[in-house]
C-alpha positions as CSV (number, residue, x, y, z in Angstrom):
1,M,92.3,124.5,84.9
2,H,95.7,124.7,83.4
3,S,97.3,128.1,83.2
4,G,96.8,129.7,79.8
5,K,93.6,127.8,78.9
6,I,90.9,130.4,78.5
7,C,87.9,128.2,77.6
8,S,85.3,128.0,80.3
9,V,84.2,124.6,81.7
10,E,80.8,125.2,80.0
11,T,82.5,125.7,76.6
12,L,84.6,122.6,77.1
13,A,81.6,120.6,78.1
14,V,79.8,121.5,74.9
15,V,82.8,120.6,72.8
16,F,83.3,117.3,74.5
17,L,79.6,116.4,74.4
18,V,79.8,116.7,70.6
19,A,83.0,114.6,70.5
20,A,81.7,112.0,72.9
21,T,78.4,111.6,71.0
22,S,80.3,111.0,67.8
23,A,82.6,108.5,69.6
24,M,79.7,106.6,71.0
25,V,78.0,106.4,67.6
26,A,81.2,105.2,66.0
27,L,81.5,102.3,68.4
28,S,79.4,99.9,66.4
29,G,76.0,101.5,66.9
30,G,76.2,102.1,70.6
31,V,78.0,99.0,71.7
32,A,79.8,100.9,74.5
33,A,78.0,101.1,77.8
34,A,78.4,103.6,80.6
35,A,77.3,104.2,84.2
36,T,77.4,106.8,87.0
37,S,77.1,105.8,90.6
38,Q,75.3,107.7,93.4
39,W,77.2,110.4,95.3
40,Q,78.6,109.3,98.7
41,D,79.4,111.8,101.4
42,I,83.1,112.1,102.5
43,G,82.9,114.8,105.1
44,G,84.1,117.9,103.4
45,G,82.5,116.9,100.1
46,K,81.2,113.9,98.1
47,A,82.5,111.3,95.7
48,R,81.2,109.1,92.9
49,L,82.3,106.6,90.2
50,V,81.8,107.1,86.4
51,A,82.7,104.3,84.0
52,V,82.5,103.4,80.3
53,K,82.9,99.8,79.2
54,N,83.6,98.7,75.6
55,P,82.7,94.9,75.4
56,A,84.0,94.7,71.9
57,E,87.5,95.5,73.1
58,G,87.2,94.3,76.7
59,T,88.3,97.7,78.1
60,L,86.9,100.0,80.7
61,S,87.7,103.6,81.4
62,G,86.3,105.9,84.0
63,L,86.9,108.5,86.7
64,V,86.6,109.0,90.4
65,E,84.9,112.4,90.8
66,V,85.2,114.3,94.0
67,Q,83.2,117.5,94.7
68,L,84.6,119.4,97.7
69,N,82.6,121.9,99.8
70,K,83.5,125.5,99.6
71,G,86.7,126.2,101.6
72,W,87.8,122.5,101.5
73,K,90.8,121.0,99.8
74,T,92.3,117.6,99.0
75,Y,95.8,116.4,98.1
76,W,97.7,115.5,94.9
77,R,99.7,112.2,94.6
78,A,102.7,113.8,96.4
79,P,101.3,116.2,99.0
80,G,104.4,116.5,101.1
81,S,105.7,114.7,104.1
82,S,102.5,115.2,106.3
83,G,99.8,114.9,103.7
84,I,97.3,112.2,102.8
85,P,97.5,111.3,99.1
86,P,94.4,109.7,97.5
87,E,94.4,105.9,97.5
88,F,92.3,104.0,95.0
89,D,91.8,100.3,95.8
90,F,89.9,98.5,93.0
91,T,90.9,95.0,94.2
92,G,87.4,94.3,95.3
93,S,86.1,94.4,91.7
94,A,84.9,91.3,90.0
95,A,86.2,90.4,86.5
96,I,87.6,94.0,86.2
97,D,91.3,94.9,86.4
98,I,92.1,98.6,86.9
99,N,95.8,99.0,85.9
100,R,96.2,102.8,85.9
101,V,94.8,105.9,87.8
102,R,95.9,109.3,86.7
103,F,96.0,112.6,88.6
104,P,95.1,116.0,87.1
105,A,97.5,118.9,87.3
106,P,97.6,120.2,90.9
107,K,97.5,123.7,92.5
108,L,99.7,124.9,95.3
109,L,97.5,125.3,98.3
110,K,97.7,126.3,102.0
111,A,96.1,124.8,105.1
112,G,97.1,126.6,108.3
113,E,100.8,127.3,108.2
114,S,101.6,124.5,105.7
115,S,101.5,124.4,101.9
116,F,100.9,121.4,99.6
117,F,100.0,120.4,96.1
118,G,96.3,119.5,95.8
119,Y,92.9,120.5,94.6
120,T,89.8,122.6,95.4
121,G,86.3,122.5,93.9
122,T,85.7,119.5,91.7
123,V,88.5,117.1,90.8
124,A,88.3,114.0,88.7
125,F,90.8,111.1,88.6
126,P,90.7,109.1,85.3
127,F,91.3,105.4,85.5
128,Y,91.7,102.6,82.9
129,G,91.6,98.8,82.8
130,L,90.2,95.6,81.4
131,A,86.6,94.3,81.9
132,A,84.7,91.1,81.2
133,D,81.0,91.3,80.2
134,S,79.9,90.4,83.7
135,G,82.4,92.6,85.5
136,E,81.5,94.6,88.6
137,L,83.5,97.7,89.6
138,R,84.2,98.3,93.2
139,L,86.4,101.0,94.8
140,D,87.6,101.6,98.3
141,L,88.6,105.2,98.4
142,L,90.9,106.8,101.0
143,I,91.3,110.6,100.6
144,G,92.4,113.4,102.8
145,V,90.1,116.4,103.0
146,C,91.2,119.7,104.6
147,E,89.5,122.8,105.9
148,E,91.5,124.3,108.8
149,I,92.8,120.8,109.6
150,C,93.1,117.7,107.4
151,I,91.3,114.5,108.1
152,P,91.2,111.1,106.3
153,A,87.9,110.3,104.6
154,T,86.8,107.0,103.1
155,A,84.1,105.9,100.7
156,R,83.0,102.5,99.2
157,L,81.7,103.0,95.7
158,A,80.4,100.4,93.2
159,L,78.9,99.9,89.8
160,A,77.2,96.5,89.3
161,A,77.3,94.6,86.0
162,G,73.8,95.6,85.2
163,Q,74.6,99.3,85.6
164,L,77.7,99.0,83.4
165,N,75.6,97.6,80.6
166,I,73.2,100.5,80.5
167,S,74.2,103.5,78.4
168,D,74.8,106.9,80.1
169,P,75.7,109.4,77.4
170,K,77.1,112.0,79.9
171,A,79.7,109.6,81.2
172,Q,82.0,109.7,78.2
173,T,81.8,113.5,78.2
174,L,82.8,113.6,81.8
175,I,85.8,111.3,81.2
176,M,87.0,113.4,78.2
177,L,86.7,116.6,80.1
178,A,88.7,115.1,83.0
179,E,91.4,114.0,80.6
180,S,91.7,117.5,79.2
181,L,92.9,118.6,82.7
182,L,95.7,116.0,83.0
183,P,99.4,117.2,83.1
184,N,101.0,118.0,79.7
185,A,103.4,115.6,78.0
186,P,107.1,116.4,78.4
187,S,108.7,118.6,75.7
188,N,112.1,119.6,74.5
189,D,112.2,122.5,77.0
190,L,111.0,120.6,80.0
191,N,111.8,116.9,80.4
192,V,113.8,114.3,82.3
193,T,116.9,112.7,80.8
194,G,117.8,110.0,83.3
195,L,117.6,108.5,86.7
196,E,120.6,107.1,88.6
197,T,121.6,105.9,92.1
198,D,124.2,107.7,94.1
199,D,125.1,106.5,97.6
200,G,121.6,105.3,98.3
201,R,119.9,108.3,96.8
202,L,118.1,108.6,93.5
203,E,119.4,111.4,91.2
204,L,117.0,112.7,88.6
205,E,118.6,114.5,85.6
206,I,116.5,117.2,84.1
207,R,116.5,119.4,80.9
208,S,114.7,122.7,81.2
209,D,114.6,126.3,79.9
210,V,113.0,127.3,83.2
211,A,114.9,128.6,86.1
212,A,115.8,125.7,88.4
213,E,114.5,127.2,91.6
214,D,111.0,127.5,90.0
215,I,110.6,123.7,89.4
216,R,109.6,120.9,91.8
217,A,110.2,117.3,90.8
218,V,108.4,114.1,91.9
219,I,109.2,110.5,91.0
220,W,107.4,107.2,91.6
221,P,107.8,103.6,90.4
222,R,105.1,102.0,88.3
223,N,104.3,99.5,91.1
224,G,103.1,102.4,93.1
225,K,104.9,101.3,96.3
226,W,106.4,104.8,96.9
227,V,105.9,108.4,95.8
228,S,108.6,111.0,96.6
229,D,107.9,114.3,98.3
230,P,108.2,117.2,95.9
231,V,111.9,118.3,95.7
232,K,113.4,121.5,94.3
233,V,115.4,121.3,91.1
234,V,119.0,122.5,91.6
235,R,121.5,123.7,89.1
236,R,125.0,122.3,89.5
237,D,128.2,124.2,88.9
238,D,128.5,122.6,85.5
239,G,125.0,124.0,84.5
240,S,123.2,120.7,84.6
241,L,119.9,120.3,86.5
242,H,119.0,117.6,89.0
243,S,116.9,116.6,92.0
244,A,117.9,114.2,94.7
245,F,115.5,111.8,96.5
246,E,115.9,109.7,99.6
247,P,113.8,106.5,99.1
248,P,112.9,104.5,102.2
249,L,115.2,101.5,102.7
250,S,112.3,99.2,103.2
251,A,110.7,99.9,99.8
252,D,110.9,97.3,97.1
253,L,111.8,99.6,94.2
254,P,112.8,98.8,90.6
255,D,116.2,99.5,89.1
256,P,116.4,103.2,88.2
257,A,117.4,102.2,84.6
258,S,114.5,99.7,84.2
259,G,112.0,102.1,82.5
260,E,109.6,101.4,85.3
261,W,109.8,104.9,86.8
262,H,107.5,107.9,86.3
263,F,108.0,111.6,87.0
264,A,106.2,114.9,87.3
265,L,107.8,118.4,87.0
266,I,105.8,121.3,88.4
267,V,106.7,124.8,87.2
268,L,105.9,127.6,89.7
269,D,105.4,131.3,89.0
270,A,108.4,133.1,90.5
271,A,106.2,136.0,91.4
272,N,103.4,134.4,93.4
273,G,104.2,130.7,93.7
274,A,101.2,129.5,91.7
275,V,101.5,126.5,89.5
276,K,102.1,127.5,85.9
277,K,102.6,124.2,84.2
278,T,102.8,120.5,85.1
279,V,104.4,117.8,82.9
280,E,104.3,114.1,83.5
281,G,105.9,111.1,81.8
282,R,107.8,107.9,82.0
283,I,111.6,107.8,82.6
284,E,113.1,106.0,79.6
285,K,114.9,102.8,80.1
286,A,118.7,103.4,80.1
287,D,121.1,101.5,77.8
288,R,123.8,99.7,79.8
């Protein structure tokens, strides 16, 4: 869980169960429907789908839950140059359009001689989209799982229309619990102030009260065609903070000033290297 949160998972589950029950009642007498798929083995663990559909609004939210075996790990969205980030392919769905998948705040992990950002234990990736009454949800999952070495694992998960129209009260609770573990929103003392190009590189401007050497930055466009490796934040001679990224020449990337870019800033503990805080947000469109 996030550093500084002292509530146990059990306590959070009780709180969210009460909140979820109230939310389900508020939705026009139980109009929302939910479903949970069977677990599927992925080698070093197992995975399943959880989804909640609101026919009145035509929306669907859910999560991809991964339970890793003891001693196994998996990667964050930007695991480093040799890692395997999770890939969520919902294009096989019928009458459902998933337009956003979110990643919980990561840990700094080690596998052999390398270190990377990722997860242990149970990790859940919330997703959101639009759904018709007869929609069926299908996911092709690619995820790297690591013990001593890392291997790619795949799973094909699905929830049929009939399943999505049957209520599962625990599903909303699981989604709300997963959302509580997402990165924090940017703040006045940790944020991004701009993104520009400089001789083919992308230059990220950062505002922070934290020492520059304790921050790692990651950027990616909304179209998801590229995610940068984590890069150290550097303090220039004039006191400003920045990170520089080398995007692949072949990537079809939006203009840095378009407002179509996202970022994450990870603050590490200077003493032990553990993740203290993660913030995530969208880089504002620049006025030109």
